[in-house]
DRENPA-3360 file (N, C-alpha, C; in nm, 2 decimals, always signed):
BEGIN
1 = XXXXXXXX = -0.49/-5.48/+2.88/-0.39/-5.39/+2.93/-0.26/-5.44/+2.85 ~ -0.15/-5.34/+2.83/+0.00/-5.37/+2.73/+0.08/-5.41/+2.87 ~ +0.15/-5.51/+2.89/+0.22/-5.53/+2.93/+0.38/-5.51/+2.90 ~ +0.51/-5.40/+2.93/+0.58/-5.33/+2.85/+0.67/-5.39/+2.96 ~ +0.79/-5.45/+2.88/+0.92/-5.52/+2.90/+0.99/-5.40/+2.99 ~ +1.07/-5.41/+3.06/+1.17/-5.30/+3.13/+1.28/-5.31/+3.02 ~ +1.38/-5.21/+3.03/+1.48/-5.18/+2.93/+1.59/-5.31/+2.97 ~ +1.69/-5.33/+2.83/+1.74/-5.49/+2.83/+1.88/-5.37/+2.86;
9 = XXXXXXXX = +1.95/-5.48/+2.98/+2.03/-5.40/+3.00/+2.15/-5.39/+2.95 ~ +2.25/-5.33/+2.87/+2.36/-5.33/+2.80/+2.49/-5.39/+2.92 ~ +2.53/-5.50/+2.81/+2.61/-5.59/+2.94/+2.76/-5.55/+2.89 ~ +2.81/-5.48/+2.75/+2.96/-5.47/+2.70/+2.93/-5.27/+2.78 ~ +2.84/-5.23/+2.82/+2.87/-5.11/+2.82/+2.89/-5.05/+3.02 ~ +2.95/-4.94/+3.02/+2.93/-4.91/+3.18/+2.87/-4.79/+3.18 ~ +2.75/-4.77/+3.26/+2.66/-4.66/+3.28/+2.70/-4.59/+3.38 ~ +2.76/-4.45/+3.42/+2.78/-4.42/+3.56/+2.70/-4.38/+3.59;
17 = XXXXXXXX = +2.60/-4.35/+3.53/+2.45/-4.27/+3.68/+2.44/-4.40/+3.71 ~ +2.47/-4.54/+3.70/+2.40/-4.63/+3.76/+2.50/-4.69/+3.91 ~ +2.47/-4.63/+4.00/+2.58/-4.65/+4.07/+2.58/-4.82/+4.16 ~ +2.51/-4.92/+4.13/+2.56/-5.09/+4.14/+2.62/-5.08/+4.05 ~ +2.58/-5.07/+3.95/+2.68/-5.09/+3.83/+2.86/-5.04/+3.84 ~ +2.89/-4.89/+3.89/+2.97/-4.88/+3.93/+3.06/-4.92/+4.00 ~ +2.99/-4.95/+4.15/+3.05/-4.98/+4.24/+3.11/-5.13/+4.19 ~ +2.98/-5.18/+4.10/+3.05/-5.34/+4.10/+3.19/-5.35/+3.98;
25 = XXXXXXXX = +3.19/-5.27/+3.91/+3.31/-5.23/+3.81/+3.47/-5.21/+3.91 ~ +3.40/-5.13/+3.98/+3.50/-5.07/+4.05/+3.58/-5.15/+4.18 ~ +3.45/-5.24/+4.20/+3.54/-5.35/+4.28/+3.61/-5.45/+4.23 ~ +3.56/-5.50/+4.12/+3.61/-5.59/+4.06/+3.71/-5.56/+3.95 ~ +3.80/-5.44/+3.96/+3.88/-5.39/+3.91/+3.99/-5.33/+4.02 ~ +3.93/-5.34/+4.11/+4.05/-5.28/+4.24/+4.11/-5.17/+4.24 ~ +3.97/-5.06/+4.15/+4.00/-4.93/+4.15/+3.93/-4.80/+4.19 ~ +3.98/-4.72/+4.22/+3.89/-4.60/+4.29/+3.79/-4.51/+4.19;
33 = XXXXXXXX = +3.67/-4.47/+4.25/+3.60/-4.37/+4.19/+3.67/-4.29/+4.10 ~ +3.75/-4.21/+4.13/+3.81/-4.11/+4.07/+3.89/-4.19/+3.94 ~ +3.94/-4.29/+3.98/+4.02/-4.40/+3.88/+3.94/-4.43/+3.71 ~ +3.81/-4.45/+3.76/+3.75/-4.49/+3.67/+3.65/-4.41/+3.60 ~ +3.64/-4.35/+3.65/+3.58/-4.15/+3.57/+3.68/-4.12/+3.45 ~ +3.84/-4.13/+3.52/+3.94/-4.07/+3.43/+3.95/-4.16/+3.32 ~ +3.93/-4.28/+3.33/+3.95/-4.38/+3.23/+3.87/-4.35/+3.14 ~ +3.74/-4.40/+3.20/+3.58/-4.37/+3.11/+3.61/-4.26/+3.02;
41 = XXXXXXXX = +3.70/-4.11/+3.09/+3.69/-3.98/+3.02/+3.78/-4.02/+2.89 ~ +3.88/-4.14/+2.94/+3.98/-4.11/+2.83/+3.95/-4.24/+2.71 ~ +3.92/-4.33/+2.76/+3.87/-4.42/+2.68/+3.75/-4.45/+2.61 ~ +3.61/-4.40/+2.69/+3.54/-4.43/+2.66/+3.45/-4.55/+2.82 ~ +3.32/-4.57/+2.76/+3.25/-4.70/+2.88/+3.22/-4.80/+2.83 ~ +3.34/-4.82/+2.72/+3.32/-4.99/+2.73/+3.43/-5.07/+2.79 ~ +3.34/-5.20/+2.87/+3.37/-5.30/+2.95/+3.52/-5.35/+2.93 ~ +3.53/-5.37/+2.77/+3.67/-5.43/+2.76/+3.77/-5.38/+2.79;
49 = XXXXXXXX = +3.75/-5.24/+2.73/+3.85/-5.11/+2.67/+3.89/-5.07/+2.84 ~ +3.78/-5.04/+2.93/+3.85/-5.04/+3.10/+3.91/-5.13/+3.13 ~ +3.93/-5.23/+3.12/+3.92/-5.34/+3.19/+4.08/-5.37/+3.10 ~ +4.10/-5.34/+2.95/+4.29/-5.34/+2.88/+4.32/-5.21/+2.99 ~ +4.29/-5.13/+2.98/+4.35/-4.99/+3.03/+4.38/-5.01/+3.15 ~ +4.31/-5.04/+3.26/+4.35/-5.09/+3.41/+4.47/-5.18/+3.37 ~ +4.48/-5.29/+3.30/+4.58/-5.35/+3.31/+4.69/-5.33/+3.25 ~ +4.66/-5.22/+3.18/+4.79/-5.16/+3.09/+4.87/-5.03/+3.20;
57 = XXXXXXXX = +4.74/-4.98/+3.28/+4.82/-4.88/+3.42/+4.89/-5.00/+3.49 ~ +4.84/-5.09/+3.55/+4.90/-5.16/+3.63/+5.03/-5.19/+3.60 ~ +5.06/-5.28/+3.47/+5.15/-5.29/+3.44/+5.28/-5.21/+3.41 ~ +5.26/-5.08/+3.36/+5.30/-4.98/+3.38/+5.34/-4.95/+3.52 ~ +5.29/-4.92/+3.58/+5.32/-4.92/+3.72/+5.42/-5.02/+3.80 ~ +5.43/-5.15/+3.74/+5.50/-5.21/+3.81/+5.62/-5.18/+3.74 ~ +5.69/-5.16/+3.56/+5.79/-5.17/+3.54/+5.85/-5.04/+3.56 ~ +5.74/-4.87/+3.64/+5.83/-4.81/+3.67/+5.84/-4.83/+3.83;
65 = XXXXXXXX = +5.83/-4.90/+3.91/+5.88/-4.94/+4.02/+6.00/-5.02/+4.00 ~ +6.00/-5.14/+3.90/+6.13/-5.23/+3.92/+6.21/-5.15/+3.84 ~ +6.17/-5.04/+3.77/+6.31/-4.95/+3.72/+6.33/-4.86/+3.81 ~ +6.30/-4.83/+3.91/+6.34/-4.76/+4.02/+6.42/-4.83/+4.10 ~ +6.37/-4.97/+4.12/+6.47/-5.04/+4.24/+6.56/-5.13/+4.16 ~ +6.58/-5.10/+4.00/+6.70/-5.23/+3.96/+6.67/-5.36/+3.90 ~ +6.55/-5.38/+3.94/+6.50/-5.57/+3.91/+6.47/-5.53/+3.78 ~ +6.47/-5.65/+3.71/+6.44/-5.71/+3.56/+6.40/-5.81/+3.52;
73 = XXX = +6.27/-5.76/+3.49/+6.18/-5.92/+3.46/+6.22/-5.98/+3.31 ~ +6.22/-6.12/+3.32/+6.27/-6.18/+3.18/+6.12/-6.12/+3.12 ~ +6.17/-6.11/+2.93/+6.05/-6.08/+2.88/+6.06/-5.99/+2.77;
% end
């Protein structure tokens, strides 16, 4: 009898069909389902690219808030 191995999980990409994986990534990045889906549609399913996009969006949000309040950050 042949034993077949289960398929290997690709750890560098996000599978939106895998609810556990989506929940894990969403919790780790602290974003909503809608935000995660929007980002994946925008840049693809690479976990590294998703993380970078989330960081950029959070940085842009901080800059927008500081611009509205008149605060400046060094750098």
